[in-house]
C-alpha positions as CSV (number, residue, x, y, z in Angstrom):
1,M,-16.2,160.1,-84.3
2,F,-18.5,161.1,-81.4
3,S,-21.5,159.2,-80.3
4,R,-24.3,160.4,-78.2
5,D,-22.9,158.5,-75.2
6,D,-19.8,160.7,-75.2
7,Y,-21.8,163.9,-74.6
8,D,-22.2,163.7,-70.8
9,R,-18.8,162.2,-69.9
10,G,-17.0,165.5,-69.0
11,S,-17.1,167.5,-65.9
12,R,-20.6,168.4,-64.9
13,F,-19.6,171.9,-63.6
14,P,-16.5,173.0,-65.6
15,L,-16.8,176.7,-64.5
16,L,-16.7,175.7,-60.8
17,W,-13.0,175.2,-61.2
18,V,-12.6,178.7,-62.6
19,F,-14.9,180.7,-60.3
20,G,-14.6,178.6,-57.2
21,P,-11.0,179.7,-56.4
22,L,-11.8,183.3,-57.2
23,V,-14.8,183.3,-54.7
24,V,-12.7,181.6,-52.0
25,G,-9.8,184.0,-52.6
26,A,-12.1,187.0,-52.3
27,L,-13.7,185.7,-49.1
28,L,-10.2,185.0,-47.7
29,I,-9.0,188.5,-48.5
30,S,-12.1,190.1,-47.0
31,A,-11.8,188.0,-43.8
32,L,-8.1,189.0,-43.4
33,G,-9.0,192.7,-43.9
34,I,-11.7,192.5,-41.2
35,V,-9.4,190.7,-38.8
36,A,-6.6,193.2,-39.4
37,R,-8.9,196.1,-38.8
38,A,-10.4,194.5,-35.7
39,T,-6.9,194.1,-34.1
40,Q,-6.5,197.8,-34.6
41,G,-9.7,198.6,-32.8
42,F,-12.7,200.0,-34.5
43,P,-13.7,203.6,-33.8
44,N,-16.8,203.7,-31.5
45,I,-19.3,205.1,-34.1
46,E,-22.3,204.6,-31.8
47,L,-20.7,206.7,-29.0
48,A,-19.8,209.4,-31.6
49,D,-23.4,209.5,-32.7
50,D,-24.7,209.7,-29.1
51,I,-22.3,212.6,-28.4
52,R,-23.4,214.4,-31.6
53,L,-27.0,214.1,-30.5
54,A,-26.3,215.3,-27.0
55,A,-24.4,218.3,-28.3
56,G,-27.4,219.3,-30.3
57,S,-29.7,219.1,-27.4
58,G,-27.7,221.1,-24.8
59,D,-24.3,222.1,-23.6
60,P,-23.1,219.1,-21.6
61,L,-19.5,218.1,-20.7
62,L,-18.1,215.1,-22.5
63,A,-18.0,213.2,-19.2
64,E,-21.7,213.7,-18.7
65,V,-22.5,212.0,-22.1
66,T,-20.2,209.0,-21.9
67,P,-21.6,206.0,-20.1
68,F,-18.3,205.0,-18.5
69,E,-15.5,206.6,-16.5
70,W,-12.3,207.9,-18.0
71,D,-9.3,209.8,-16.7
72,R,-8.5,212.0,-19.7
73,A,-9.7,212.7,-23.1
74,C,-6.9,213.2,-25.6
75,L,-7.9,215.2,-28.7
76,F,-5.9,215.2,-31.9
77,P,-6.3,217.2,-35.1
78,S,-6.5,215.4,-38.5
79,S,-2.8,216.0,-39.3
80,V,-1.2,213.9,-36.5
81,D,0.1,210.4,-37.1
82,A,0.1,207.4,-34.9
83,D,3.6,208.2,-33.4
84,D,2.3,211.6,-32.3
85,V,-0.7,210.0,-30.7
86,D,1.5,207.6,-28.8
87,A,3.8,210.4,-27.6
88,L,0.9,212.4,-26.1
89,L,-0.8,209.3,-24.6
90,G,2.4,208.4,-22.8
91,F,2.3,204.8,-23.8
92,E,2.4,202.8,-27.0
93,W,-1.0,202.4,-28.5
94,G,0.0,202.5,-32.2
95,V,-3.5,202.0,-33.5
96,I,-4.5,205.1,-35.3
97,G,-3.4,208.7,-36.2
98,G,-5.6,211.6,-37.3
99,D,-8.5,211.5,-39.6
100,P,-7.6,210.7,-43.2
101,N,-10.5,212.7,-44.4
102,G,-9.1,215.8,-42.6
103,D,-12.4,217.1,-41.3
104,R,-12.8,215.5,-37.9
105,T,-11.1,215.5,-34.5
106,L,-9.8,212.2,-33.1
107,L,-10.8,211.6,-29.4
108,V,-9.1,208.9,-27.4
109,L,-10.6,208.3,-23.9
110,V,-8.0,206.9,-21.5
111,R,-8.4,205.3,-18.1
112,D,-5.5,204.0,-16.0
113,Q,-3.0,204.2,-18.9
114,E,-5.3,202.2,-21.2
115,V,-7.4,203.3,-24.1
116,V,-11.1,202.8,-23.2
117,T,-12.4,203.8,-26.7
118,H,-11.7,206.2,-29.5
119,F,-13.9,207.9,-32.1
120,F,-14.0,210.9,-34.4
121,L,-16.1,214.0,-34.0
122,A,-16.8,216.9,-36.2
123,R,-14.5,219.8,-35.5
124,R,-17.4,222.1,-34.5
125,L,-18.6,219.8,-31.7
126,I,-15.7,220.3,-29.3
127,P,-13.0,223.1,-29.1
128,A,-10.1,222.2,-31.5
129,P,-6.9,220.9,-30.1
130,P,-3.5,222.4,-30.8
131,A,-1.4,221.1,-33.7
132,N,0.1,218.2,-31.8
133,G,-3.0,217.5,-29.7
134,D,-3.8,217.8,-26.0
135,C,-5.3,215.8,-23.1
136,R,-8.2,217.1,-21.0
137,S,-9.7,215.9,-17.7
138,P,-13.4,215.0,-17.3
139,G,-14.3,218.2,-15.5
140,D,-12.4,220.5,-17.9
141,E,-14.6,223.2,-19.4
142,S,-12.9,222.7,-22.8
143,T,-14.6,219.3,-23.1
144,R,-18.0,221.0,-23.2
145,L,-19.9,220.1,-26.3
């Protein structure tokens, strides 16, 4: 039968072989999701907040609020997809389409045929774009917040 010497001969941490692979798998999937999202480019949430605050404290142009230069601001309604965005930009960006929530305007700031940054703004902050989007220059009055 069993003796008291046989009691401690098994694996010391038997559940490690069960939960260890699950934890490692969850970490790997999370890391892959973050890397995939980072390659697409994260929306500039901080700039969107700064613009929202500036719109509440006055009536500035978008170019006066952004801390960098840009050639054109392309605005897109929530209904556009990534192909429509690329068509209006004039080059393949392929990162993002409209807002999946359907309540914000996508702004893409472009300089020298490159996207500087992109972010989402509430529809009430900037005049709405047409159904397929449009691009505006820094001095354009339609970029007034």
